C-alpha positions in Angstrom: 25.9 18.8 3.5 27.0 20.4 6.7 30.2 18.3 6.8 30.9 19.4 3.1 30.5 23.1 4.2 32.8 22.7 7.1 35.4 20.9 5.0 35.2 23.7 2.3 35.5 26.4 4.8 38.5 24.7 6.5 40.3 24.5 3.0 39.5 28.1 2.3 41.6 29.3 5.2 44.7 27.4 4.1 47.5 29.3 2.5 46.8 29.4 -1.2 49.9 31.1 -2.4 51.6 28.1 -3.8 53.1 30.0 -6.7 55.8 32.7 -6.9 55.5 35.3 -9.8 56.1 33.2 -12.9 57.0 34.0 -16.5 54.7 35.1 -19.2 53.6 32.5 -21.7 55.1 33.2 -25.1 53.2 30.4 -27.0 50.5 27.9 -26.7 50.2 24.4 -28.3 46.8 22.7 -28.6 46.2 18.9 -28.6 43.1 16.6 -29.0 43.2 14.5 -25.9 41.7 11.0 -26.1 41.6 8.4 -23.4 40.2 4.9 -23.6 39.0 4.9 -20.0 36.9 1.8 -20.4 38.6 -1.2 -22.2 35.3 -3.0 -22.5 33.9 0.0 -24.7 37.0 1.3 -26.6 34.9 3.3 -29.1 33.4 5.4 -26.2 36.5 7.0 -25.0 36.9 10.4 -23.3 37.9 13.4 -25.3 39.0 17.0 -24.7 40.8 19.9 -26.2 43.8 20.6 -24.0 46.6 23.1 -24.3 50.1 23.7 -22.8 51.2 27.3 -22.3 54.8 27.7 -22.9 57.5 29.8 -21.3 61.3 29.6 -21.6 61.6 27.6 -18.3 58.2 26.5 -17.4 54.8 25.3 -18.9 51.2 24.9 -17.8 49.1 22.1 -19.2 45.2 22.6 -18.8 41.9 22.0 -20.5 40.8 24.5 -23.2 37.2 23.4 -23.5 36.0 26.1 -20.9 37.2 28.7 -23.2 35.5 27.2 -26.1 32.2 27.0 -24.1 32.5 30.6 -23.3 33.1 31.4 -27.0 30.0 29.4 -28.0 27.9 31.3 -25.3 29.0 34.5 -26.6 28.4 33.6 -30.2 24.7 32.8 -29.4 24.2 35.9 -27.3 25.5 38.0 -30.1 23.2 36.4 -32.6 20.2 38.9 -33.4 17.8 36.1 -33.2 18.8 34.9 -29.6 15.6 34.4 -27.6 17.2 33.8 -24.2 17.3 30.0 -24.7 20.9 28.8 -24.6 21.7 25.5 -26.3 25.1 23.8 -25.6 26.2 20.6 -27.1 28.8 18.6 -25.2 31.5 17.3 -27.4 34.1 16.7 -24.8 34.7 15.8 -21.0 36.8 18.5 -19.4 39.9 17.1 -17.8 39.9 18.0 -14.0 43.7 18.2 -13.5 46.2 20.8 -14.7 50.0 20.7 -14.2 52.6 23.4 -13.8 56.1 22.2 -14.6 59.0 24.6 -13.6 62.2 23.2 -15.0 64.3 25.9 -13.5 63.7 24.9 -9.8 62.9 22.0 -10.8 59.3 21.5 -9.4 55.8 20.5 -10.3 52.3 21.5 -9.1 49.0 20.0 -9.7 45.7 22.0 -9.9 42.6 20.0 -9.4 39.4 21.3 -10.4 36.2 20.5 -8.4 32.9 22.2 -9.3 34.6 25.3 -10.8 37.0 25.7 -7.9 40.7 25.1 -8.1 42.8 23.3 -5.5 46.6 23.5 -5.6 48.4 20.2 -4.7 52.1 19.4 -4.6 53.3 16.6 -7.0 56.4 14.9 -7.9 58.5 16.4 -10.8 57.9 14.2 -13.7 60.8 12.7 -15.5 61.0 10.4 -18.5 64.1 8.7 -19.9 63.7 9.3 -23.6 65.4 7.3 -26.4 65.6 9.5 -29.5 65.4 7.9 -32.9 66.6 9.3 -36.3 63.1 8.6 -37.7 61.3 11.8 -38.7 57.8 12.9 -40.1 56.0 16.1 -40.7 53.3 17.3 -38.2 51.6 20.6 -38.7 54.3 21.7 -41.1 57.0 21.0 -38.7 59.8 18.4 -39.1 59.4 16.2 -36.0 61.7 13.5 -34.6 60.7 10.3 -33.0 61.4 9.5 -29.2 60.2 6.7 -26.9 59.9 6.3 -23.2 58.1 4.2 -20.6 56.3 6.2 -18.0 53.7 5.4 -15.5 53.2 1.9 -16.8 52.8 2.8 -20.5 55.1 2.8 -23.4 55.0 6.3 -25.1 55.9 7.5 -28.7 56.5 11.2 -28.9 57.2 13.3 -31.9 58.9 16.5 -31.1 59.9 19.6 -33.2 63.6 20.7 -32.8 62.6 24.1 -34.6 60.3 24.8 -31.7 62.8 25.4 -28.9 60.5 24.3 -25.9 61.4 21.1 -23.9 57.7 20.8 -23.0 54.7 18.9 -24.2 51.3 17.7 -23.1 50.4 16.5 -19.6 53.5 15.4 -17.7 55.5 14.6 -20.9 58.6 16.8 -21.3 62.3 16.9 -21.5 63.0 16.6 -25.2 65.1 19.0 -27.2 62.1 20.4 -28.9 58.4 20.8 -28.5 56.3 17.5 -28.4 53.6 17.9 -31.0 52.2 14.4 -30.7 52.4 11.8 -28.1 50.5 8.4 -27.5 51.1 5.1 -25.9 51.5 2.1 -28.0 48.2 0.7 -27.5 46.7 4.3 -28.3 44.7 4.3 -25.2 46.2 7.7 -24.2 46.6 10.1 -27.2 47.8 13.6 -27.5 47.1 14.6 -31.2 48.5 17.9 -32.4 45.7 20.6 -33.1 47.6 23.8 -33.5 50.3 26.3 -32.4 49.8 30.0 -31.3 52.3 32.6 -30.6 50.8 34.7 -27.8 52.1 38.1 -28.8 49.0 40.0 -27.7 47.7 37.8 -25.0 48.9 38.0 -21.4 49.1 34.7 -19.7 51.2 34.2 -16.6 52.5 30.5 -16.1 51.6 30.2 -12.5 49.1 28.6 -10.1 45.8 30.4 -10.3 45.6 33.0 -7.6 42.3 31.7 -6.3 43.5 28.2 -6.0 43.2 26.8 -2.5 46.1 24.9 -1.0 44.9 21.3 -0.3 45.8 17.6 -0.3 44.8 14.7 -2.6 42.8 13.1 0.1 40.7 16.3 0.7 40.2 16.8 -3.1 39.0 13.2 -3.4 36.3 14.0 -0.6 35.2 17.0 -2.5 35.0 15.3 -5.8 32.9 12.5 -4.3 30.6 15.0 -2.8 30.2 17.0 -6.2 29.7 13.8 -8.2 27.0 12.6 -5.8 25.0 15.9 -5.9 26.6 18.9 -8.0 23.8 21.3 -7.1 24.1 20.8 -3.4 27.9 21.2 -3.7 27.7 24.4 -5.3 24.9 25.8 -3.0 27.0 24.8 0.1 29.5 27.4 -0.8 27.0 30.2 -0.6 28.5 32.3 -3.2 27.0 35.8 -3.7 27.6 36.1 -7.4 28.2 33.0 -9.7 29.5 33.3 -13.3 28.3 31.2 -16.2 30.3 28.2 -15.8 30.0 24.8 -17.5 31.7 22.1 -15.5 31.8 18.3 -16.0 30.3 15.9 -13.6 31.2 12.5 -14.5 29.2 11.7 -17.5 26.9 14.6 -17.0 27.3 18.5 -16.8 26.5 21.0 -14.1 25.7 24.6 -14.9 25.9 27.9 -12.9 24.3 31.0 -14.2 24.7 34.4 -12.6 26.8 37.5 -12.8 29.2 37.8 -15.6 32.0 35.7 -17.0 35.0 36.9 -19.0 35.8 35.1 -22.2 39.4 34.5 -23.5 39.3 37.8 -25.3 38.4 39.7 -22.2 34.8 40.5 -23.1 31.8 39.8 -20.8 28.9 37.6 -21.0 25.7 39.2 -19.8 24.0 36.2 -18.0 20.9 38.3 -17.3 20.0 37.6 -20.9 19.9 33.9 -20.5 16.4 32.6 -19.6 17.4 28.9 -19.8 20.2 26.6 -20.7 19.9 23.1 -22.2 22.9 20.9 -22.5 22.9 17.7 -24.6 25.5 15.3 -25.7 26.5 15.4 -29.4 25.4 12.4 -31.4 29.1 11.5 -32.0 30.0 11.8 -28.3 28.8 9.2 -25.8 31.7 8.4 -23.5 31.6 5.5 -21.1 31.0 6.5 -17.5 33.1 3.5 -16.3 36.9 4.0 -15.9 38.9 0.6 -15.6 42.0 2.0 -17.4 43.5 5.0 -15.7 46.0 7.1 -17.5 48.6 6.2 -14.7 48.9 2.5 -14.5 51.6 2.6 -11.9 52.5 5.1 -9.1 
């Protein structure tokens, strides 16, 4: 673990100020993300709730399951019958990569999560050559138009809403004259299913790389991910944090948990971790994803 500690310390001293001040998000679109990561067990696919925060010129795609976990923790702590035993059911596998797309520059950045820490990486600006059809259908009350494109080895069908004037969508998919509400490849191995749209009138969210993100490289992040997957507890202890928030983070097909200090929920309230005596995490009966990945999202570079 000494090598891991040295590597982590070296990364911490790198310049983490990837981002400039960015615009405030004015809306947020939710998707249910499904990925058939193992073609030999197609019914045991990965799943997560993801969101794209929307600005006039930029967007930020990330997992929303951490917010949902904090909401569930807060709900149990506020229950008058809470006895200190926290029970969490795992219904998703949190995606570990977020993407900021700035169409004004244009530029893109990847934010990789490892054990609750964020690492900022450069990435190519994604571009798709969309073919727009006249075919329409209603999604979430919005009239959507069909578009198709081949990207990273997959043929995608996207449905975008011209009435929602954002040329953004889930993951790296963007560039249409309206917000993408649904996107999936023709084999339905990668699916982004519409799950809601929120206007953020009373919520401040700046579309920018997280201030605590550490500038890094793909190679170094892969080393850290390998170390975390091999021994999550040792990875966390190697960083010697003085205070640790209640954080639920995915580790392959399992979950690692840190308890201590307090954690802010999406509403800005605090979780009093001192009231938690124990935490038990178990998979929901309807969620048993395969631990094998033989079918990555990006089939080509």
